[in-house]
C-alpha positions in Angstrom: 85.4 -92.5 -102.3 86.9 -89.1 -101.2 83.9 -86.8 -100.5 84.0 -84.4 -97.5 87.6 -84.5 -98.2 87.9 -80.5 -99.2 91.9 -81.2 -99.9 91.5 -83.9 -102.1 93.1 -86.4 -100.6 92.5 -90.1 -101.2 92.6 -92.7 -97.9 95.5 -94.6 -98.6 94.9 -98.7 -98.4 97.2 -101.1 -98.3 96.3 -104.7 -99.7 97.2 -108.1 -99.2 97.7 -110.2 -102.4 97.5 -113.8 -103.0 99.4 -115.9 -105.4 99.5 -119.3 -106.8 102.4 -120.2 -107.3 102.2 -124.0 -108.0 104.2 -123.3 -111.7 106.7 -121.1 -110.8 107.5 -119.3 -114.4 104.2 -117.9 -114.3 102.9 -117.4 -110.6 99.5 -115.7 -110.6 97.2 -113.6 -108.0 94.1 -115.7 -107.2 92.9 -112.8 -105.1 93.1 -109.5 -103.2 91.8 -108.0 -100.4 92.2 -103.8 -99.4 92.3 -102.3 -95.8 92.5 -99.3 -93.9 96.0 -97.5 -93.5 99.7 -98.4 -94.7 100.8 -100.9 -93.4 103.8 -101.5 -90.6 103.6 -105.0 -89.0 102.5 -108.2 -90.2 102.1 -111.9 -88.3 101.2 -115.4 -89.5 99.4 -117.0 -86.4 98.5 -120.4 -88.0 96.4 -119.7 -91.5 95.4 -116.1 -90.0 97.5 -113.1 -91.1 97.7 -110.0 -88.1 98.5 -106.8 -90.1 99.2 -103.3 -88.2 98.3 -99.4 -89.8 98.2 -96.2 -89.5 95.5 -94.3 -90.6 96.0 -90.7 -91.2 93.7 -88.2 -91.4 95.1 -85.9 -93.9 92.9 -83.3 -92.9 94.5 -83.5 -89.8 98.0 -81.5 -91.3 97.6 -78.7 -90.7 97.9 -75.4 -88.2 95.2 -76.7 -86.1 97.1 -80.2 -85.3 94.8 -82.9 -83.2 92.0 -80.7 -83.3 89.7 -82.7 -85.3 92.1 -85.5 -86.3 90.3 -88.6 -87.2 93.7 -90.6 -87.0 94.2 -93.9 -86.2 96.0 -97.1 -85.3 94.9 -100.4 -86.1 95.4 -103.7 -86.4 93.0 -106.2 -88.6 93.1 -110.3 -88.4 92.5 -111.7 -92.2 91.6 -116.0 -93.0 93.9 -116.8 -95.3 92.7 -120.2 -94.8 90.0 -120.5 -97.9 90.4 -119.4 -101.9 89.1 -115.9 -100.4 90.7 -113.2 -98.3 88.6 -112.7 -95.0 88.4 -110.7 -92.6 88.0 -111.8 -89.4 88.4 -109.2 -87.0 89.8 -105.3 -86.5 91.4 -103.6 -83.1 90.7 -99.6 -83.5 94.0 -98.3 -80.8 93.0 -95.5 -78.2 95.1 -92.6 -80.0 96.7 -91.8 -83.3 100.1 -93.9 -83.7 103.4 -92.2 -83.7 104.6 -93.1 -86.6 104.1 -96.4 -88.2 107.5 -97.1 -87.5 106.0 -97.3 -84.0 103.5 -100.4 -83.8 105.9 -103.7 -83.7 104.9 -107.1 -83.8 107.1 -109.1 -80.3 107.3 -112.0 -80.0 106.9 -113.9 -76.8 108.5 -117.4 -76.2 106.0 -118.8 -72.8 107.6 -122.7 -72.9 107.5 -124.7 -76.1 105.2 -122.2 -76.9 105.2 -118.4 -78.7 103.0 -115.4 -78.4 102.3 -112.4 -80.5 101.8 -108.5 -79.0 101.6 -105.6 -81.1 103.1 -103.2 -79.2 102.1 -99.3 -80.2 103.0 -96.0 -79.5 100.4 -93.7 -80.1 100.0 -89.9 -80.0 98.2 -87.2 -77.7 98.8 -85.0 -81.2 99.7 -86.3 -84.2 102.9 -84.8 -84.1 105.3 -87.0 -81.9 108.2 -84.9 -82.3 105.8 -82.7 -80.5 104.7 -84.6 -77.8 106.4 -85.3 -73.9 105.7 -88.2 -73.3 104.5 -91.4 -74.6 101.6 -93.4 -74.4 102.0 -98.1 -75.3 99.3 -99.7 -75.9 100.0 -103.7 -75.7 97.2 -105.7 -78.2 97.9 -109.7 -77.8 97.6 -111.1 -81.5 97.9 -114.9 -80.8 94.5 -116.5 -81.2 95.2 -119.1 -84.2 91.5 -118.2 -84.7 92.0 -114.6 -85.9 90.6 -112.5 -82.1 92.6 -109.8 -81.0 92.8 -108.9 -77.4 93.7 -105.8 -75.8 96.4 -105.9 -73.1 97.1 -102.7 -71.5 97.7 -98.4 -72.0 100.2 -96.9 -70.2 102.1 -94.1 -70.5 106.1 -93.4 -70.4 108.3 -90.9 -69.4 109.6 -88.9 -71.9 109.3 -90.2 -75.8 109.6 -93.7 -77.0 111.2 -92.9 -80.3 111.0 -95.9 -82.3 110.2 -99.6 -82.3 113.0 -100.8 -80.9 112.9 -99.2 -77.6 110.0 -101.6 -76.8 109.8 -105.4 -75.4 108.2 -108.3 -73.4 110.5 -110.4 -71.7 108.7 -112.2 -68.7 105.1 -110.9 -69.0 107.0 -107.6 -68.2 106.9 -104.1 -70.5 110.1 -102.9 -70.6 110.6 -99.6 -72.3 113.7 -98.2 -73.0 
C-alpha cells in the first residue's frame, strides 16, 4: 500500500523462496514469504533463518535529512521447518543503519559451539557520509528457536566505513 506516500515510492520488500529440488530437472517453489526491507545478510541456525534488512523511508531522501525519518534496520527470524515459512520474531534496531553494507552477521566459535551476532553500524543522520562518529548495535541471533536478543549499543570514535571493520573475539567487540 502506497497511500500517504506523496512521492509515489513503494515500500521495498525482500522474499524468502523455498524450492523443492527432489526433481533437479524441475525445481518448484513450495513456499514464499515477504518481509520489509532490502536484504543485507542472513544466517541459518538449525531450521531458523535470520535475516538482516535495511528499511529505508523514501520520503527522507531530501534536503531535510533525518528530520521525520522513519528508516530503520531490522533483524527477523523465520522458521523453515514446516510446510510454510513462519516469522518467529522481529527486532528493530535503535537507529537507522548507515547502509545495508554495514550490517554484518559474524560467527564466533565458543568451544565446540558457535554463536552468531548481527553487528550493525547505525547512523545518526541517515546520510552516512555526514556522520562523524558511528554507533554500533550488536544483536545475538544464536538461538535455534528464533529468539532475538539485543546485546549492546556503543559509540565509536570516527566513522565505521565498511563491515570488515567490526568483529567479535573473546567476547569483545573490536572496531578498527
